[in-house]
N, CA and C of each residue as an Amber inpcrd file, in Angstrom:
protein
   597
 -60.8780000   4.0250000  29.7020000 -60.9160000   4.3330000  31.1420000
 -60.9080000   5.5010000  31.6880000 -60.9730000   6.2990000  32.7270000
 -60.8580000   7.7450000  33.1220000 -59.4770000   7.6020000  33.6570000
 -58.5350000   8.8820000  33.8320000 -57.3840000   9.0090000  34.0480000
 -57.1050000   8.5810000  35.4920000 -57.7120000   8.4100000  36.2380000
 -57.8830000   7.9660000  37.3440000 -57.3030000   6.1440000  37.5060000
 -58.4410000   5.6010000  36.9670000 -58.5870000   4.4330000  36.6290000
 -56.8910000   4.1240000  35.6310000 -56.6990000   4.6500000  34.6400000
 -55.5510000   4.5280000  34.0830000 -54.2130000   4.3860000  34.7540000
 -54.2940000   5.6820000  35.5390000 -53.5160000   5.6050000  36.3270000
 -52.9980000   4.3260000  37.5210000 -53.8080000   3.6950000  38.1770000
 -53.8690000   3.1960000  39.2410000 -53.8130000   1.4020000  37.8270000
 -54.2590000   1.4680000  37.2050000 -53.6680000   0.2610000  36.3320000
 -52.3790000   0.4510000  35.8770000 -51.6170000   1.6360000  35.6290000
 -50.0740000   1.4730000  35.1210000 -49.0690000   1.3040000  36.5740000
 -49.7940000   1.8570000  37.6940000 -49.4830000   1.5650000  39.1040000
 -49.2330000   0.1780000  39.3460000 -50.4810000  -0.6740000  39.0730000
 -50.3370000  -2.1350000  39.2650000 -49.6490000  -2.9610000  38.1150000
 -49.4790000  -2.4740000  37.3890000 -48.2740000  -2.9460000  36.0050000
 -47.0930000  -2.7540000  36.7350000 -46.5210000  -1.3530000  36.3950000
 -45.5490000  -1.0750000  37.2000000 -45.0690000  -1.9870000  38.4270000
 -46.2590000  -2.3210000  39.3550000 -46.0010000  -3.0850000  40.7610000
 -45.2390000  -4.5190000  40.4470000 -45.8390000  -5.1530000  39.6630000
 -45.6100000  -6.3040000  38.8530000 -44.6250000  -6.4290000  38.2840000
 -44.1560000  -5.7410000  37.5070000 -42.9970000  -5.5510000  37.0400000
 -41.5250000  -5.3720000  37.8760000 -41.8740000  -3.9050000  38.7490000
 -40.6670000  -3.6550000  39.4270000 -40.1180000  -5.1000000  40.6010000
 -41.3110000  -5.7530000  41.0170000 -41.3920000  -6.6560000  42.1140000
 -40.1610000  -7.8970000  41.3660000 -40.5680000  -7.8270000  39.8490000
 -39.5160000  -9.1940000  39.4960000 -38.4090000  -8.5780000  38.9020000
 -38.3410000  -7.2350000  38.2510000 -36.6280000  -7.1650000  37.6570000
 -36.2660000  -6.0730000  38.4140000 -37.2230000  -5.2750000  39.2080000
 -36.6610000  -4.1000000  39.7150000 -36.2070000  -2.8350000  38.7960000
 -35.9630000  -1.7360000  39.6670000 -36.2750000  -0.3820000  38.3180000
 -35.3130000  -0.5700000  37.2020000 -34.2020000  -0.7490000  37.7750000
 -33.1020000  -0.9800000  36.1430000 -33.6510000  -2.0500000  35.3090000
 -34.0990000  -3.0780000  35.7060000 -34.3030000  -4.2390000  35.0690000
 -35.9950000  -3.7570000  34.2230000 -36.4730000  -2.9780000  34.7900000
 -37.6910000  -3.2990000  33.5230000 -37.5980000  -1.9210000  33.0290000
 -38.0830000  -1.9460000  31.6560000 -38.3560000  -0.6040000  30.8990000
 -39.5330000  -0.1270000  30.8400000 -39.4640000   0.8340000  30.0420000
 -41.0220000   1.6940000  29.8790000 -41.5980000   1.3070000  28.8970000
 -40.8290000   0.4990000  27.7250000 -41.4850000  -0.4600000  27.1710000
 -42.3690000  -1.5760000  26.9760000 -42.0970000  -1.9970000  28.2380000
 -42.3750000  -3.1320000  28.7800000 -43.6170000  -2.8210000  29.4230000
 -44.0260000  -1.8550000  30.1120000 -44.7440000  -1.3000000  31.2730000
 -45.8790000  -1.2540000  30.2640000 -45.3250000  -0.2220000  29.4450000
 -46.5740000  -0.3080000  28.0290000 -47.0000000  -0.8600000  27.6800000
 -46.2870000  -2.2490000  27.3730000 -47.0350000  -2.9870000  26.5460000
 -47.8390000  -4.0390000  27.1850000 -47.1750000  -4.3280000  28.4900000
 -47.8720000  -5.0230000  29.6940000 -49.7110000  -3.8620000  30.3090000
 -49.5800000  -2.7090000  29.8720000 -50.9420000  -2.1430000  30.2910000
 -51.8140000  -1.6860000  28.9530000 -51.1370000  -1.9480000  27.8340000
 -51.7740000  -1.9430000  26.5100000 -51.9970000  -0.8040000  25.9210000
 -50.8370000   0.3420000  26.3540000 -50.6280000   1.9500000  26.3930000
 -49.5800000   2.3730000  25.1270000 -49.2210000   3.6740000  25.1970000
 -48.7180000   3.5110000  24.3890000 -47.6060000   4.9230000  25.4160000
 -45.9740000   4.1710000  25.0210000 -44.9820000   5.0740000  26.2250000
 -45.5890000   6.4560000  26.5810000 -46.1000000   7.3690000  25.6010000
 -46.5590000   8.9860000  26.1670000 -47.5110000   8.9520000  27.1880000
 -48.3730000   7.8530000  27.2100000 -49.2410000   7.5920000  28.2150000
 -48.7410000   7.4640000  29.4730000 -47.6770000   6.6700000  29.7110000
 -46.7710000   6.6220000  30.7530000 -46.1650000   8.1240000  31.4500000
 -45.8000000   8.4970000  30.2890000 -45.0050000  10.0140000  30.5170000
 -46.2720000  10.9590000  30.7640000 -47.0150000  10.8090000  30.7260000
 -48.3630000  11.9290000  30.8140000 -48.4480000  11.8690000  32.1860000
 -48.5220000  10.5920000  32.8380000 -48.9620000  10.2960000  34.3370000
 -48.0750000  10.0590000  35.3520000 -46.8860000   9.7940000  35.1490000
 -46.0480000   9.9710000  35.9400000 -44.7090000  10.5020000  35.2470000
 -44.1410000  11.0900000  34.3030000 -43.0850000  12.3500000  33.8040000
 -42.0400000  11.2090000  33.1520000 -41.5810000  10.0280000  34.2720000
 -40.6290000   8.6900000  33.6830000 -41.3160000   7.5450000  34.0770000
 -39.7690000   6.6420000  34.0590000 -40.1660000   5.2110000  34.6620000
 -40.1200000   5.7470000  35.9990000 -38.8990000   6.7760000  36.3410000
 -38.4910000   6.5240000  37.6990000 -39.8040000   7.3610000  38.5320000
 -40.5620000   8.1420000  37.9830000 -41.7970000   8.9060000  38.5510000
 -43.0480000   7.6910000  38.9490000 -42.9300000   6.8670000  38.1230000
 -44.1410000   5.1700000  38.5010000 -43.5520000   4.7060000  39.5230000
 -42.2500000   4.3320000  39.3510000 -41.5150000   3.8580000  40.7080000
 -41.8560000   4.5360000  41.7810000 -41.5710000   5.5990000  41.7780000
 -41.7040000   6.4370000  42.8490000 -43.0230000   6.3330000  43.7490000
 -44.0540000   6.6890000  42.7480000 -45.4090000   6.0760000  42.8310000
 -45.6680000   5.0610000  43.4800000 -45.2090000   3.6730000  43.0680000
 -45.1480000   2.4040000  43.5620000 -44.7570000   2.2720000  44.7200000
 -43.9020000   2.6860000  44.8490000 -42.7820000   2.5850000  46.1900000
 -43.5850000   3.5670000  47.2680000 -44.1960000   4.8250000  46.8510000
 -45.1190000   5.6160000  47.7270000 -46.3390000   5.1080000  48.3180000
 -46.8430000   4.1140000  47.2160000 -48.2020000   3.4230000  47.7430000
 -47.6270000   2.7800000  48.0950000 -46.9540000   1.8120000  48.4320000
 -46.5710000   0.3890000  49.1790000 -46.3180000   0.7320000  50.7010000
 -45.5080000   1.6980000  50.6830000 -45.0050000   2.3610000  51.7180000
 -46.3270000   2.7460000  52.8870000 -47.0840000   3.6080000  52.1740000
 -47.9030000   4.3010000  52.7070000 -49.4680000   2.9730000  53.5200000
 -49.5370000   1.8040000  52.4690000 -50.4190000   0.7030000  53.0250000
 -49.3330000  -0.2060000  54.2500000 -48.4030000  -0.2650000  53.9960000
 -47.7880000  -0.9940000  55.5790000 -47.1920000  -0.2770000  56.5080000
 -47.1620000   1.1130000  56.4180000 -46.8580000   1.8800000  57.5850000
 -48.4330000   2.6910000  58.4000000 -49.4250000   2.7060000  57.6230000
 -50.6490000   2.4780000  57.9970000 -51.2450000   1.3470000  58.7150000
 -50.9930000   0.2460000  58.1840000 -51.3670000  -1.0490000  58.7860000
 -50.6240000  -1.2290000  60.0450000 -49.2360000  -0.7140000  60.2710000
 -48.3570000  -0.8310000  61.8290000 -49.0110000   0.0630000  62.7160000
 -49.2410000   1.2290000  62.1060000 -49.7260000   2.2720000  62.8230000
 -51.0820000   1.6990000  63.4900000 -51.6680000   1.6470000  62.7840000
 -53.1410000   0.8930000  63.6220000 -52.5910000  -0.2790000  64.3960000
 -51.9840000  -1.0440000  64.1140000 -51.5900000  -2.2950000  65.4000000
 -51.3000000  -1.5210000  66.3520000 -50.5650000   0.1430000  66.5940000
 -50.1720000   0.1180000  67.5200000 -50.6040000   1.5560000  68.1590000
 -52.1090000   1.5630000  67.4590000 -53.2010000   2.8920000  67.7370000
 -53.6090000   2.2410000  69.1230000 -54.1730000   1.2290000  69.5530000
 -55.0380000   1.1730000  70.6670000 -54.1980000   0.5120000  71.8800000
 -54.8230000   1.1810000  73.0030000 -54.1890000   0.9020000  74.1630000
 -54.2800000  -0.8480000  74.3720000 -53.0840000  -0.9890000  75.0210000
 -52.5440000  -2.3750000  75.2090000 -51.5210000  -2.2950000  75.8690000
 -51.2820000  -3.6940000  76.4960000 -49.6170000  -4.4430000  77.1900000
 -48.7390000  -4.4760000  75.8970000 -47.5670000  -3.8540000  76.4460000
 -46.4920000  -3.7040000  75.2770000 -46.3790000  -5.0710000  74.9310000
 -46.2380000  -6.0310000  75.2210000 -46.2580000  -7.5400000  74.8480000
 -47.5600000  -7.5680000  73.7250000 -48.6160000  -7.3150000  74.1240000
 -49.6220000  -7.0610000  72.8540000 -49.2470000  -6.3520000  71.6900000
 -48.8640000  -5.0680000  71.7590000 -48.6870000  -4.0480000  70.8760000
 -47.2690000  -4.7660000  69.9630000 -46.2790000  -5.2690000  70.5590000
 -45.5610000  -6.1890000  69.7800000 -45.6750000  -7.1320000  68.7740000
 -47.0040000  -8.0110000  69.7010000 -47.4190000  -9.0010000  68.6680000
 -48.2330000  -8.4440000  67.7400000 -49.0840000  -7.6110000  67.6070000
 -49.8960000  -6.3950000  66.9720000 -48.9790000  -6.0070000  65.8680000
 -47.9610000  -5.8240000  65.8330000 -46.9720000  -5.2630000  65.0360000
 -46.3760000  -6.1810000  64.0210000 -45.7280000  -6.8160000  64.9740000
 -45.2050000  -8.6210000  64.1020000 -46.0140000  -8.8520000  63.0770000
 -47.5620000  -8.7430000  63.6130000 -48.3360000  -9.6480000  62.6230000
 -49.0040000  -8.8480000  61.7060000 -49.0240000  -7.6170000  61.6990000
 -49.1450000  -6.3730000  60.6830000 -48.0960000  -6.6090000  59.6040000
 -46.8390000  -6.5140000  59.7170000 -45.7320000  -7.0120000  59.1370000
 -46.0350000  -7.9710000  58.5370000 -46.2120000  -9.5990000  59.2440000
 -46.3400000 -10.3230000  58.0400000 -47.8830000 -10.3700000  57.3330000
 -48.5830000 -10.0560000  58.1050000 -49.9660000  -9.7140000  56.7330000
 -49.4800000  -9.0230000  56.1470000 -48.8410000  -7.6550000  56.0140000
 -48.7620000  -6.9690000  54.5230000 -47.7220000  -7.8770000  53.5240000
 -46.9030000  -8.7240000  53.9780000 -45.8430000  -9.8880000  53.2160000
 -46.8810000 -10.6480000  52.6430000 -47.6570000 -11.0500000  53.5430000
 -48.3800000 -12.2610000  52.9270000 -49.6890000 -11.6900000  51.7010000
 -50.2030000 -10.5440000  52.0970000 -51.0950000  -9.8670000  51.4450000
 -50.5970000  -9.3140000  50.0480000 -49.4330000  -8.6070000  50.0490000
 -49.2420000  -7.8470000  49.2720000 -47.4240000  -7.9560000  48.9300000
 -46.9430000  -9.2560000  48.7030000 -45.6850000  -9.9830000  48.3920000
 -44.9020000  -8.9520000  47.6230000 -45.4630000  -8.6900000  46.4600000
 -45.0770000  -7.8950000  45.1900000 -44.8480000  -6.6170000  46.0680000
 -45.4140000  -5.7100000  46.5570000 -44.8870000  -4.2570000  47.2530000
 -43.9000000  -4.4680000  48.3230000 -43.8410000  -5.8990000  48.9620000
 -42.7470000  -5.9670000  49.9660000 -41.4810000  -6.0970000  49.1230000
 -41.3400000  -6.5800000  48.0100000 -40.1750000  -6.9570000  47.5730000
 -39.3690000  -5.7150000  46.7930000 -40.5510000  -4.9260000  46.5040000
 -40.3150000  -3.2960000  45.8990000 -39.7490000  -2.6520000  47.3040000
 -40.4470000  -2.6520000  48.1330000 -39.6370000  -1.9210000  49.2540000
 -38.6010000  -2.2300000  49.9400000 -38.4070000  -3.9180000  49.7510000
 -36.7350000  -3.8660000  49.8260000 -35.5720000  -4.1620000  48.8870000
 -36.3270000  -3.9360000  47.6040000 -35.0510000  -3.2150000  46.7200000
 -34.5630000  -2.8050000  46.4000000 -35.1600000  -1.7110000  45.9270000
 -33.9650000  -0.2890000  45.1550000 -34.9380000   0.7520000  45.8740000
 -33.8070000   1.5330000  46.2100000 -33.8830000   2.9470000  46.5080000
 -35.0650000   3.7600000  45.2600000 -36.2860000   4.3430000  45.7900000
 -36.6570000   5.5450000  44.7330000 -35.4830000   6.4040000  44.9740000
 -35.7800000   7.8590000  43.6930000 -34.6240000   8.6680000  43.4780000
 -35.4040000   9.3460000  44.6220000 -36.7690000   9.9730000  45.3060000
 -37.1750000  10.5070000  46.2960000 -36.6870000  10.3030000  47.9210000
 -36.0640000   9.1470000  47.8770000 -35.7250000   8.1790000  49.0900000
 -34.3550000   7.5420000  48.9990000 -33.2230000   8.4330000  48.3350000
 -31.9650000   7.5760000  48.0530000 -31.7230000   6.7100000  49.7430000
 -32.1340000   7.0290000  51.1250000 -31.9290000   6.1890000  51.9400000
 -32.7790000   4.7220000  51.9480000 -33.6520000   4.5180000  51.1460000
 -34.2750000   3.3100000  50.9360000 -35.7150000   3.3000000  51.3590000
 -36.8670000   3.1780000  50.9200000 -37.9510000   3.0560000  51.4410000
 -38.3000000   2.6730000  52.4840000 -37.7760000   0.8720000  52.6390000
 -37.8140000   0.1220000  54.0120000 -36.9230000   0.7110000  55.0420000
 -35.9660000   1.3940000  54.7800000 -34.9770000   1.8580000  56.0940000
 -35.8540000   3.0130000  56.5000000 -36.5700000   4.0700000  55.5650000
 -37.4870000   5.1210000  56.1280000 -38.4950000   4.3170000  56.6390000
 -39.2280000   3.4780000  56.4230000 -40.6560000   2.8500000  56.9590000
 -39.8790000   2.4780000  58.6740000 -39.0100000   1.5590000  58.3310000
 -38.4320000   0.9060000  59.8410000 -38.0710000   2.0520000  60.5440000
 -37.4090000   3.2820000  60.2470000 -37.4330000   4.5870000  60.7850000
 -38.4680000   4.8030000  62.1270000 -39.7380000   4.9370000  61.0290000
 -40.9600000   5.5430000  61.6670000 -41.2510000   4.4840000  62.6540000
 -41.4070000   3.1910000  62.2520000 -41.9220000   2.4290000  63.0570000
 -41.1690000   2.4420000  64.3220000 -40.0110000   2.1590000  63.9810000
 -38.7870000   2.4040000  65.7900000 -39.2310000   3.4090000  66.4770000
 -39.7630000   4.5520000  66.0410000 -39.6760000   5.6290000  66.9730000
 -41.3330000   5.2700000  67.7460000 -42.1040000   4.6310000  67.0800000
 -43.3500000   4.1340000  67.4870000 -43.1110000   3.5360000  68.6170000
 -42.0790000   2.0810000  68.4870000 -42.0320000   1.3330000  69.2730000
 -41.0500000   1.8120000  70.2770000 -40.0900000   2.6790000  69.8150000
 -39.2840000   3.6560000  71.1630000 -40.2750000   4.0240000  72.0410000
 -41.2220000   4.4430000  71.8250000 -41.9830000   5.2060000  73.2330000
 -42.7020000   4.5070000  73.9430000 -43.0580000   3.0370000  73.3010000
 -43.8580000   2.1000000  73.8340000 -42.9580000   1.3680000  75.0580000
 -41.3070000   1.2240000  74.6540000 -40.7710000   0.5920000  75.2080000
 -39.7060000   1.4460000  76.6550000 -39.8740000   2.6000000  75.7980000
 -39.6470000   3.2820000  76.7680000 -40.4820000   3.6630000  78.1680000
 -41.5110000   3.8200000  77.9680000 -42.3870000   3.5950000  78.9710000
 -42.4650000   2.2700000  79.6950000 -42.2310000   1.3130000  79.3690000
 -42.3430000  -0.1640000  79.8570000 -40.9380000   0.1980000  80.4320000
 -39.9610000   0.4810000  80.1400000 -38.7790000   0.1400000  80.8810000
 -38.8880000   1.4620000  82.4140000 -39.4490000   2.4970000  82.0290000
 -39.2950000   3.3230000  82.9020000 -40.1480000   2.5000000  84.2610000
 -41.4640000   2.0810000  83.6010000 -42.1200000   1.5530000  85.1680000
 -41.1590000   0.4000000  85.3230000 -40.4210000  -0.2190000  85.1750000
 -39.9810000  -1.3850000  85.9060000 -38.5040000  -0.8510000  86.2700000
 -38.1870000   0.7020000  86.2310000 -37.1850000   0.8530000  87.0880000
 -35.5650000   1.2140000  86.1090000 -35.9440000   0.8130000  84.7550000
 -34.4900000   0.6540000  83.9820000 -34.7410000   2.2090000  83.2320000
 -33.6880000   2.3230000  82.9530000 -33.1650000   3.4220000  81.8680000
 -34.6200000   3.4470000  80.8980000 -35.0930000   4.5980000  80.8870000
 -36.2060000   4.7630000  79.8020000 -35.1750000   5.2860000  78.4700000
 -34.1480000   5.6080000  78.4670000 -33.3270000   5.9820000  77.3870000
 -32.6350000   4.6510000  76.6590000 -32.5160000   3.5230000  77.5690000
 -32.5400000   2.5060000  76.8520000 -33.5630000   1.8640000  75.8200000
 -34.6510000   2.4530000  75.8690000 -35.7490000   2.0670000  74.9460000
 -35.3810000   2.2510000  73.6030000 -34.8390000   3.0580000  73.4110000
 -34.5630000   3.5830000  72.0060000 -33.3450000   2.6000000  71.2000000
 -32.4110000   2.2270000  72.1910000 -31.5620000   0.9650000  71.4820000
 -32.5820000  -0.4000000  71.4350000 -33.0450000  -0.8650000  72.5200000
 -33.8610000  -1.8330000  72.2990000 -35.0670000  -1.8910000  71.0640000
 -34.9870000  -0.7970000  70.9640000 -36.7820000  -0.4010000  69.9800000
 -35.7300000  -0.9200000  68.3990000 -34.6150000  -0.4560000  68.2860000
 -33.8860000  -0.7420000  66.9440000 -33.7200000  -2.2090000  67.0510000
 -33.2910000  -2.7430000  68.0600000 -33.2530000  -4.2130000  68.0980000
 -34.5600000  -4.9830000  67.5560000 -35.6390000  -4.6760000  68.5880000
 -36.8820000  -5.0500000  68.3250000 -37.0760000  -5.4970000  66.5790000
 -37.4570000  -3.6460000  66.2070000 -37.5870000  -3.7960000  65.0410000
 -37.1490000  -4.4600000  63.8720000 -35.5890000  -4.5990000  64.1910000
 -34.5940000  -4.9340000  63.1210000 -34.6130000  -6.4600000  62.9820000
 -35.1600000  -7.0310000  64.1330000 -35.6020000  -8.6220000  64.5500000
 -36.4020000  -9.1000000  63.8920000 -37.5240000  -8.1150000  63.8920000
 -38.9830000  -8.7050000  62.8510000 -39.0280000  -8.0810000  61.5680000
 -38.2180000  -7.3000000  61.0940000 -37.9740000  -6.8160000  59.9410000
 -37.1030000  -7.6620000  59.4980000 -36.0200000  -8.6460000  59.6250000
 -35.0330000  -9.4930000  58.9500000 -35.7570000 -10.8280000  59.1220000
 -36.8860000 -11.2890000  59.9720000 -37.4740000 -12.0780000  60.1550000
 -38.5970000 -12.1960000  59.3060000 -39.0350000 -11.1180000  58.7740000
 -40.3540000 -10.6100000  57.5570000 -39.4040000 -10.8550000  56.4630000
 -38.3760000 -10.5480000  56.1970000 -37.8210000 -11.0520000  54.8420000
 -37.1290000 -12.3310000  54.8260000 -36.8480000 -12.8810000  55.2580000
 -36.9210000 -14.8880000  55.6450000 -38.2300000 -15.3160000  55.4120000
 -39.3770000 -14.8200000  56.0390000 -40.4890000 -15.1430000  55.8660000
 -41.0830000 -15.1860000  54.3030000 -40.9620000 -14.3470000  53.6420000
 -41.4900000 -13.8470000  52.6730000 -41.2880000 -15.0010000  51.4110000
 -40.2290000 -15.8020000  51.4650000 -40.1720000 -16.4460000  50.6790000
 -39.9980000 -18.1800000  51.0720000 -40.1230000 -18.4720000  52.6560000
 -40.7550000 -19.5920000  52.8040000 -42.0940000 -20.0730000  53.3780000
 -42.4100000 -18.8370000  53.5540000 -43.9410000 -18.9960000  54.1620000
 -44.2860000 -20.0830000  55.2830000 -43.2890000 -20.8430000  55.3490000
 -43.3950000 -21.8590000  56.8380000 -42.3360000 -21.5030000  57.7860000
 -43.2850000 -21.6470000  59.3550000 -44.3240000 -21.7660000  59.2400000
 -45.4950000 -20.5700000  59.3410000 -46.5650000 -20.9290000  59.1880000
 -47.7110000 -19.7280000  59.4130000 -47.4990000 -18.7440000  60.3150000
 -47.8590000 -17.4820000  59.6040000 -47.6760000 -16.4110000  60.0660000
 -47.7390000 -15.8510000  61.7200000 -48.8730000 -16.4870000  62.4900000
 -49.1050000 -16.6030000  63.8050000 -48.0500000 -16.9010000  64.4850000
 -47.5180000 -18.3180000  63.8220000 -46.3010000 -19.0230000  64.4500000
 -44.9710000 -18.5530000  64.7510000 -45.0430000 -17.6690000  63.4410000
 -44.0170000 -17.3160000  63.1870000 -43.6230000 -15.5840000  64.4230000
 -44.9990000 -14.9540000  64.1630000 -45.2710000 -14.1880000  65.5020000
 -45.1170000 -14.2960000  66.6100000 -45.7470000 -15.7200000  66.8460000
 -45.3470000 -15.8590000  68.3340000 -43.9260000 -15.9500000  68.8020000
 -43.2350000 -16.9980000  67.9760000 -41.8460000 -16.9380000  68.0760000
 -40.7420000 -15.7090000  68.0150000 -41.4020000 -14.6640000  67.4560000
 -40.7730000 -13.7150000  67.2950000 -40.9570000 -13.0450000  68.7790000
 -41.8710000 -12.8750000  69.1570000 -42.6970000 -12.1790000  71.0890000
 -41.8490000 -13.2490000  71.7950000 -41.7270000 -14.2070000  71.8060000
 -41.2070000 -15.2340000  72.3340000 -39.6060000 -14.6910000  72.6450000
 -39.1190000 -14.7870000  71.6290000 -37.9830000 -14.3500000  71.7550000
 -37.4550000 -13.1490000  72.7160000 -38.1760000 -11.9510000  71.7540000
 -37.9230000 -10.3970000  72.1340000 -38.6960000 -10.4000000  73.5930000
 -39.5540000 -10.8230000  74.2570000 -39.9800000 -11.1420000  75.5220000
 -39.2330000 -11.7790000  76.6480000 -38.9350000 -12.9120000  76.0120000
 -38.4730000 -13.6790000  77.1720000 -37.1420000 -13.8560000  77.0340000
 -36.7520000 -13.5630000  75.9590000 -34.9780000 -13.7590000  75.9410000
 -34.7580000 -15.1740000  75.8480000 -33.6940000 -15.3270000  74.9680000
 -32.9260000 -17.0300000  75.1630000 -33.2430000 -17.8020000  76.3960000
 -32.8440000 -17.1130000  77.4420000 -33.0390000 -18.2120000  78.5940000
 -33.9990000 -18.3650000  79.1350000 -35.3180000 -17.4930000  78.9230000
 -36.8650000 -17.7270000  79.0940000 -37.5270000 -18.4910000  78.0660000
 -36.9490000 -18.5680000  76.6440000 -37.5220000 -19.3400000  75.9320000
 -38.4620000 -20.2140000  76.2350000 -40.2660000 -20.2280000  75.8700000
 -40.9540000 -21.0830000  75.7970000 -40.8240000 -22.1860000  74.8380000
 -41.2300000 -23.3960000  74.9260000 -41.0730000 -24.5350000  74.5030000
 -42.2110000 -24.3220000  73.0370000 -43.2320000 -24.0940000  73.5580000
 -44.3050000 -24.1540000  72.5620000 -45.1950000 -22.6680000  72.7390000
 -44.5400000 -21.7730000  72.0190000 -45.5000000 -19.8730000  72.4110000
 -46.4340000 -20.1860000  71.7430000 -47.3320000 -18.7900000  72.2410000
 -48.4920000 -18.5340000  71.6930000 -48.8710000 -17.3050000  71.8100000
 -49.7120000 -16.7710000  70.7280000 -50.2300000 -15.0550000  70.7780000
 -50.8060000 -15.0080000  72.1450000 -50.5260000 -13.8670000  72.7270000
 -51.6160000 -13.4240000  74.1420000 -53.0600000 -12.6970000  73.2330000
 -52.5500000 -12.0170000  71.7320000 -53.5870000 -11.3590000  71.2690000
 -54.0230000 -12.0850000  70.5440000 -55.5570000 -11.1910000  69.7490000
 -56.1410000 -12.0680000  68.8840000 -55.9920000 -12.0160000  67.5110000
 -55.1900000 -12.7880000  66.7580000 -54.6730000 -12.3960000  65.7570000
 -55.6590000 -12.2290000  64.3820000
């Protein structure tokens, strides 16, 4: 293997072990054995087990952040943007379950506040901008957009945590119900909500 191939292999092996056992529950010996290398190879690439963990978290963090940023990048009605963001999170959970478990679990040394918390802060800032514009357009206080952004992102994130294990119903149905609650409120819920954007 080239150095880059070995590095990527170690990240993949680490991701699998960290997802199951966490940072503290995984040993450098286990990582080396699963990768078929000696411990010094891991130290050479990452300096420590924590260094490898930080790289795994950083890799997953950017994949999820890029997916959500892409979902929010194109011009669309605010409701459609909320749908896209919810689907981006659920798709990431579906495609990269191990990565999501890691983001939810232990904070890496480089992000003591937690990777998922940091990610949610980035997303909330994007959503706040969208909601502030919509609130202003409707004659509400644009400043309230910040508070509602926290509520909306928190609701989607908590639902994603629940859905990672249940996987029922399918992600499009979950996203439709999330947006139904967010957009219509409890008093205006529709019995059979549907997404307005193409999944």
